Short mmCIF file of the C-alpha atoms (twelve columns), coordinates in Angstrom:
data_MODEL
# 
_entry.id   MODEL 
# 
loop_
_atom_site.group_PDB 
_atom_site.id 
_atom_site.type_symbol 
_atom_site.label_atom_id 
_atom_site.label_alt_id 
_atom_site.label_comp_id 
_atom_site.label_asym_id 
_atom_site.label_seq_id 
_atom_site.Cartn_x 
_atom_site.Cartn_y 
_atom_site.Cartn_z 
_atom_site.pdbx_PDB_model_num 
ATOM 1   C CA . MET A 1   87.827  142.996 98.017  1 
ATOM 2   C CA . VAL A 2   91.280  143.428 96.435  1 
ATOM 3   C CA . VAL A 3   92.763  141.017 98.971  1 
ATOM 4   C CA . LEU A 4   90.012  138.490 98.262  1 
ATOM 5   C CA . LYS A 5   90.640  138.666 94.510  1 
ATOM 6   C CA . PHE A 6   94.355  138.182 95.128  1 
ATOM 7   C CA . LEU A 7   93.720  135.124 97.269  1 
ATOM 8   C CA . LEU A 8   91.399  133.623 94.658  1 
ATOM 9   C CA . ALA A 9   93.976  134.206 91.936  1 
ATOM 10  C CA . TYR A 10  96.690  132.634 94.104  1 
ATOM 11  C CA . ILE A 11  94.546  129.574 94.796  1 
ATOM 12  C CA . THR A 12  93.783  129.192 91.085  1 
ATOM 13  C CA . VAL A 13  97.453  129.346 90.125  1 
ATOM 14  C CA . ALA A 14  98.446  127.020 92.943  1 
ATOM 15  C CA . SER A 15  95.758  124.560 91.927  1 
ATOM 16  C CA . ALA A 16  96.903  124.557 88.334  1 
ATOM 17  C CA . THR A 17  100.541 123.928 89.259  1 
ATOM 18  C CA . ALA A 18  99.458  121.204 91.671  1 
ATOM 19  C CA . LEU A 19  97.979  119.220 88.828  1 
ATOM 20  C CA . VAL A 20  101.219 118.990 86.813  1 
ATOM 21  C CA . CYS A 21  104.609 117.645 87.917  1 
ATOM 22  C CA . PRO A 22  107.508 118.875 85.737  1 
ATOM 23  C CA . GLU A 23  109.800 116.077 84.568  1 
ATOM 24  C CA . ASP A 24  112.828 117.473 86.412  1 
ATOM 25  C CA . ILE A 25  111.003 118.546 89.583  1 
ATOM 26  C CA . CYS A 26  112.719 115.945 91.769  1 
ATOM 27  C CA . TRP A 27  116.172 117.155 90.735  1 
ATOM 28  C CA . ARG A 28  115.326 120.646 92.006  1 
ATOM 29  C CA . MET A 29  113.822 119.605 95.319  1 
ATOM 30  C CA . PHE A 30  115.598 119.207 98.655  1 
ATOM 31  C CA . CYS A 31  114.063 116.406 100.689 1 
ATOM 32  C CA . ALA A 32  114.193 116.740 104.446 1 
ATOM 33  C CA . ALA A 33  113.818 113.480 106.351 1 
ATOM 34  C CA . PRO A 34  110.509 113.355 108.271 1 
ATOM 35  C CA . SER A 35  111.320 114.131 111.904 1 
ATOM 36  C CA . GLU A 36  108.579 111.963 113.391 1 
ATOM 37  C CA . CYS A 37  105.724 109.768 112.230 1 
ATOM 38  C CA . VAL A 38  103.033 109.061 114.801 1 
ATOM 39  C CA . GLY A 39  100.133 106.836 113.805 1 
ATOM 40  C CA . GLY A 40  101.555 106.097 110.380 1 
ATOM 41  C CA . ARG A 41  104.699 105.091 108.548 1 
ATOM 42  C CA . ILE A 42  107.359 106.711 106.395 1 
ATOM 43  C CA . VAL A 43  106.933 105.768 102.738 1 
ATOM 44  C CA . PRO A 44  109.608 106.597 100.119 1 
ATOM 45  C CA . GLY A 45  108.271 108.705 97.252  1 
ATOM 46  C CA . ALA A 46  105.007 109.465 99.026  1 
ATOM 47  C CA . GLY A 47  105.606 113.214 99.083  1 
ATOM 48  C CA . TYR A 48  104.820 115.865 96.483  1 
ATOM 49  C CA . CYS A 49  105.207 114.518 92.927  1 
ATOM 50  C CA . GLY A 50  106.701 111.321 94.298  1 
ATOM 51  C CA . CYS A 51  110.046 112.960 95.021  1 
ATOM 52  C CA . CYS A 52  110.475 112.806 98.788  1 
ATOM 53  C CA . PRO A 53  109.696 110.388 101.599 1 
ATOM 54  C CA . ALA A 54  106.707 111.321 103.702 1 
ATOM 55  C CA . CYS A 55  104.829 110.204 106.773 1 
ATOM 56  C CA . VAL A 56  101.509 108.749 105.688 1 
ATOM 57  C CA . PRO A 57  98.790  107.685 108.126 1 
ATOM 58  C CA . ASN A 58  97.497  104.150 108.425 1 
ATOM 59  C CA . LEU A 59  93.949  104.175 107.081 1 
ATOM 60  C CA . LYS A 60  91.201  101.985 108.495 1 
ATOM 61  C CA . GLU A 61  88.459  100.161 106.609 1 
ATOM 62  C CA . GLY A 62  86.038  102.732 105.185 1 
ATOM 63  C CA . ASP A 63  88.577  105.580 105.111 1 
ATOM 64  C CA . ALA A 64  89.194  107.459 101.848 1 
ATOM 65  C CA . CYS A 65  92.371  106.366 100.086 1 
ATOM 66  C CA . GLY A 66  94.259  107.007 96.847  1 
ATOM 67  C CA . LEU A 67  96.008  110.198 95.805  1 
ATOM 68  C CA . THR A 68  95.376  113.623 97.297  1 
ATOM 69  C CA . PHE A 69  94.753  116.773 95.250  1 
ATOM 70  C CA . LEU A 70  98.514  117.178 94.872  1 
ATOM 71  C CA . VAL A 71  99.683  114.788 92.168  1 
ATOM 72  C CA . GLY A 72  101.795 112.021 93.600  1 
ATOM 73  C CA . SER A 73  100.981 112.784 97.223  1 
ATOM 74  C CA . VAL A 74  99.642  109.723 99.000  1 
ATOM 75  C CA . ARG A 75  96.656  110.298 101.277 1 
ATOM 76  C CA . GLY A 76  97.572  107.269 103.365 1 
ATOM 77  C CA . THR A 77  98.053  103.520 103.222 1 
ATOM 78  C CA . CYS A 78  95.321  101.045 104.059 1 
ATOM 79  C CA . GLU A 79  96.095  99.022  107.169 1 
ATOM 80  C CA . ASP A 80  96.902  95.316  106.997 1 
ATOM 81  C CA . GLY A 81  93.930  93.231  105.883 1 
ATOM 82  C CA . THR A 82  92.487  96.035  103.760 1 
ATOM 83  C CA . MET A 83  93.171  97.488  100.330 1 
ATOM 84  C CA . CYS A 84  92.267  100.617 98.372  1 
ATOM 85  C CA . ASP A 85  89.270  99.882  96.145  1 
ATOM 86  C CA . THR A 86  89.820  101.555 92.754  1 
ATOM 87  C CA . LYS A 87  86.093  102.112 92.245  1 
ATOM 88  C CA . THR A 88  85.105  103.675 95.562  1 
ATOM 89  C CA . LEU A 89  88.558  104.999 96.579  1 
ATOM 90  C CA . LYS A 90  87.987  103.637 100.071 1 
ATOM 91  C CA . CYS A 91  89.830  101.026 102.124 1 
ATOM 92  C CA . VAL A 92  87.977  97.714  101.978 1 
ATOM 93  C CA . SER A 93  88.627  94.264  103.380 1 
ATOM 94  C CA . ASN A 94  90.716  92.219  100.970 1 
ATOM 95  C CA . ASN A 95  89.823  88.818  102.394 1 
ATOM 96  C CA . ASN A 96  87.307  88.117  99.628  1 
ATOM 97  C CA . LYS A 97  89.466  89.663  96.923  1 
ATOM 98  C CA . ARG A 98  92.342  87.356  97.851  1 
ATOM 99  C CA . ALA A 99  90.087  84.333  97.573  1 
ATOM 100 C CA . VAL A 100 88.626  85.269  94.182  1 
ATOM 101 C CA . THR A 101 90.931  85.789  91.231  1 
ATOM 102 C CA . GLY A 102 90.327  85.679  87.515  1 
ATOM 103 C CA . LYS A 103 90.496  87.787  84.379  1 
ATOM 104 C CA . CYS A 104 87.109  89.408  85.017  1 
ATOM 105 C CA . VAL A 105 87.906  90.365  88.612  1 
ATOM 106 C CA . GLU A 106 91.321  91.669  87.588  1 
ATOM 107 C CA . LYS A 107 89.840  93.786  84.800  1 
ATOM 108 C CA . ASN A 108 87.283  95.313  87.164  1 
ATOM 109 C CA . ASN A 109 89.917  96.008  89.837  1 
ATOM 110 C CA . ASN A 110 92.317  97.591  87.352  1 
ATOM 111 C CA . GLY A 111 89.703  99.510  85.390  1 
ATOM 112 C CA . LEU A 112 89.476  103.293 85.286  1 
ATOM 113 C CA . ILE A 113 86.913  105.152 87.338  1 
ATOM 114 C CA . GLY A 114 83.698  105.300 85.315  1 
ATOM 115 C CA . ALA A 115 84.647  102.377 83.064  1 
ATOM 116 C CA . GLN A 116 82.234  99.513  82.428  1 
ATOM 117 C CA . THR A 117 81.954  97.050  85.305  1 
ATOM 118 C CA . PHE A 118 81.860  93.490  84.030  1 
ATOM 119 C CA . LYS A 119 79.739  90.735  85.546  1 
ATOM 120 C CA . CYS A 120 81.961  87.966  86.896  1 
ATOM 121 C CA . LYS A 121 81.285  84.318  87.708  1 
ATOM 122 C CA . PRO A 122 82.068  83.051  91.247  1 
ATOM 123 C CA . ASP A 123 85.479  81.804  90.052  1 
ATOM 124 C CA . GLY A 124 86.436  85.276  88.791  1 
ATOM 125 C CA . SER A 125 85.994  84.557  85.074  1 
ATOM 126 C CA . PHE A 126 83.733  86.521  82.737  1 
ATOM 127 C CA . ALA A 127 80.024  85.711  82.858  1 
ATOM 128 C CA . PRO A 128 78.841  84.787  79.338  1 
ATOM 129 C CA . VAL A 129 76.209  87.545  79.329  1 
ATOM 130 C CA . GLN A 130 77.303  91.154  79.798  1 
ATOM 131 C CA . CYS A 131 75.098  94.236  79.717  1 
ATOM 132 C CA . GLN A 132 75.791  97.871  78.979  1 
ATOM 133 C CA . GLY A 133 72.924  100.288 79.044  1 
ATOM 134 C CA . SER A 134 69.789  98.604  77.697  1 
ATOM 135 C CA . VAL A 135 71.629  96.026  75.575  1 
ATOM 136 C CA . CYS A 136 73.030  92.665  76.688  1 
ATOM 137 C CA . TYR A 137 75.450  90.623  74.596  1 
ATOM 138 C CA . CYS A 138 77.527  87.431  74.624  1 
ATOM 139 C CA . VAL A 139 81.253  87.446  75.401  1 
ATOM 140 C CA . ASP A 140 83.949  84.788  75.152  1 
ATOM 141 C CA . ASP A 141 86.213  83.583  77.952  1 
ATOM 142 C CA . GLU A 142 88.367  86.718  77.537  1 
ATOM 143 C CA . GLY A 143 85.423  89.087  77.907  1 
ATOM 144 C CA . THR A 144 85.440  89.988  74.190  1 
ATOM 145 C CA . GLN A 145 82.032  90.580  72.636  1 
ATOM 146 C CA . LEU A 146 80.848  87.887  70.217  1 
ATOM 147 C CA . PRO A 147 79.366  89.733  67.200  1 
ATOM 148 C CA . GLY A 148 75.808  88.935  66.196  1 
ATOM 149 C CA . TYR A 149 74.553  87.792  69.584  1 
ATOM 150 C CA . SER A 150 72.683  90.432  71.578  1 
ATOM 151 C CA . GLN A 151 69.279  91.208  73.080  1 
ATOM 152 C CA . THR A 152 67.590  94.107  74.786  1 
ATOM 153 C CA . ILE A 153 67.886  93.851  78.547  1 
ATOM 154 C CA . ASP A 154 64.182  93.030  78.994  1 
ATOM 155 C CA . GLN A 155 64.570  89.832  76.924  1 
ATOM 156 C CA . THR A 156 67.523  88.246  78.715  1 
ATOM 157 C CA . ALA A 157 65.810  86.122  81.384  1 
ATOM 158 C CA . SER A 158 66.771  82.864  79.648  1 
ATOM 159 C CA . MET A 159 69.867  84.136  77.802  1 
ATOM 160 C CA . ASN A 160 72.907  81.904  78.458  1 
ATOM 161 C CA . CYS A 161 75.123  82.299  75.338  1 
ATOM 162 C CA . ARG A 162 76.205  78.629  75.471  1 
ATOM 163 C CA . CYS A 163 75.904  78.111  71.733  1 
ATOM 164 C CA . ALA A 164 77.792  81.321  70.928  1 
ATOM 165 C CA . ARG A 165 80.612  80.389  73.315  1 
ATOM 166 C CA . ASP A 166 80.820  76.788  72.103  1 
ATOM 167 C CA . GLU A 167 80.973  78.022  68.516  1 
ATOM 168 C CA . LYS A 168 83.808  80.411  69.407  1 
ATOM 169 C CA . ASN A 169 85.771  77.766  71.317  1 
ATOM 170 C CA . TYR A 170 85.366  75.279  68.452  1 
ATOM 171 C CA . SER A 171 86.705  77.824  65.958  1 
ATOM 172 C CA . LYS A 172 89.862  78.129  68.073  1 
ATOM 173 C CA . THR A 173 90.642  74.436  67.549  1 
ATOM 174 C CA . GLY A 174 91.090  74.913  63.812  1 
ATOM 175 C CA . LEU A 175 88.757  71.998  63.098  1 
ATOM 176 C CA . LEU A 176 86.028  72.189  60.462  1 
ATOM 177 C CA . GLY A 177 82.720  70.465  59.898  1 
ATOM 178 C CA . LYS A 178 80.740  71.009  63.080  1 
ATOM 179 C CA . MET A 179 77.716  73.219  62.583  1 
ATOM 180 C CA . PHE A 180 76.141  75.331  65.331  1 
ATOM 181 C CA . ASN A 181 72.494  76.348  65.256  1 
ATOM 182 C CA . CYS A 182 72.456  79.384  67.563  1 
ATOM 183 C CA . GLN A 183 69.635  81.801  68.249  1 
ATOM 184 C CA . ASP A 184 70.077  85.581  68.170  1 
ATOM 185 C CA . ASN A 185 70.590  85.592  71.950  1 
ATOM 186 C CA . GLY A 186 73.466  83.094  71.714  1 
ATOM 187 C CA . ASN A 187 71.464  80.157  73.072  1 
ATOM 188 C CA . TYR A 188 71.176  76.836  71.293  1 
ATOM 189 C CA . SER A 189 68.133  76.561  69.050  1 
ATOM 190 C CA . PRO A 190 65.509  74.167  70.506  1 
ATOM 191 C CA . TYR A 191 66.012  71.907  67.476  1 
ATOM 192 C CA . LYS A 192 68.811  70.770  65.195  1 
ATOM 193 C CA . CYS A 193 68.970  69.148  61.782  1 
ATOM 194 C CA . VAL A 194 71.723  66.809  60.627  1 
ATOM 195 C CA . GLY A 195 71.350  66.123  56.955  1 
ATOM 196 C CA . SER A 196 67.648  65.537  56.375  1 
ATOM 197 C CA . VAL A 197 66.888  64.457  59.956  1 
ATOM 198 C CA . CYS A 198 65.731  66.944  62.617  1 
ATOM 199 C CA . PHE A 199 65.292  66.469  66.357  1 
ATOM 200 C CA . CYS A 200 64.808  68.488  69.563  1 
ATOM 201 C CA . THR A 201 67.796  69.625  71.623  1 
ATOM 202 C CA . ASP A 202 68.289  70.796  75.197  1 
ATOM 203 C CA . GLU A 203 69.950  74.034  76.341  1 
ATOM 204 C CA . ASN A 204 73.375  72.439  75.785  1 
ATOM 205 C CA . GLY A 205 72.619  71.500  72.187  1 
ATOM 206 C CA . LEU A 206 72.295  67.771  72.965  1 
ATOM 207 C CA . ILE A 207 69.554  65.495  71.632  1 
ATOM 208 C CA . LYS A 208 66.397  65.695  73.716  1 
ATOM 209 C CA . GLY A 209 63.845  62.912  73.502  1 
ATOM 210 C CA . SER A 210 63.692  60.236  70.820  1 
ATOM 211 C CA . LYS A 211 61.500  61.843  68.179  1 
ATOM 212 C CA . MET A 212 63.182  62.438  64.829  1 
ATOM 213 C CA . ILE A 213 61.484  63.676  61.686  1 
ATOM 214 C CA . ASN A 214 62.340  64.469  58.100  1 
ATOM 215 C CA . ILE A 215 63.414  68.057  57.489  1 
ATOM 216 C CA . GLY A 216 60.403  68.485  55.226  1 
ATOM 217 C CA . GLU A 217 58.149  68.052  58.272  1 
ATOM 218 C CA . LEU A 218 60.098  70.441  60.501  1 
ATOM 219 C CA . SER A 219 57.048  72.640  61.110  1 
ATOM 220 C CA . SER A 220 55.387  69.758  62.977  1 
ATOM 221 C CA . LEU A 221 58.287  69.328  65.411  1 
ATOM 222 C CA . GLN A 222 57.315  70.818  68.783  1 
ATOM 223 C CA . CYS A 223 60.430  71.489  70.877  1 
ATOM 224 C CA . THR A 224 60.851  73.272  74.210  1 
ATOM 225 C CA . GLN A 225 63.901  73.687  76.381  1 
# 
């Protein structure tokens, strides 16, 4: 029992020291050159705390990758044609990742474990509608939330945020005068009034049909998108 307690205490202490690398640790370490490296390759700084070269195995697709329990110790390097996925910490094919680039993809790839995963368009840019929990909201081209435009997730079937995005992009031009009639979900309103004249609009905010009425008769205007 005494021996067991000693071993547990030793493991606890060793674990604690393994999680922290002193700033001057590399100055106090003697690095012996790896004598042989079968089935892997020698990588500089891959040893404990990034101080010494080490032989690291070549990992295949599906193998666990990233750092080991010892800080700075590399578990292995993913073989050619694969890369270490920061979300799953496994080697995955990078053929698709090479083909798709964009701010949204980059943010997801560089994000911390457990961070929000953003929805990306096929070209790698941010999708206009993002959801977190039970709430969905509009974002601009940079992925920044556009205040005032959100819906609960069960009401987002037709949510496209085109009006909210167009309004944001117009504000960047520095021009004044154009008015945007957006709904709470960021979509264009099904109608628009210019002065005293009102008419129906499509999902892009453009005139739909030929019917125009006086603003005083707006309640009689039946518009659908």
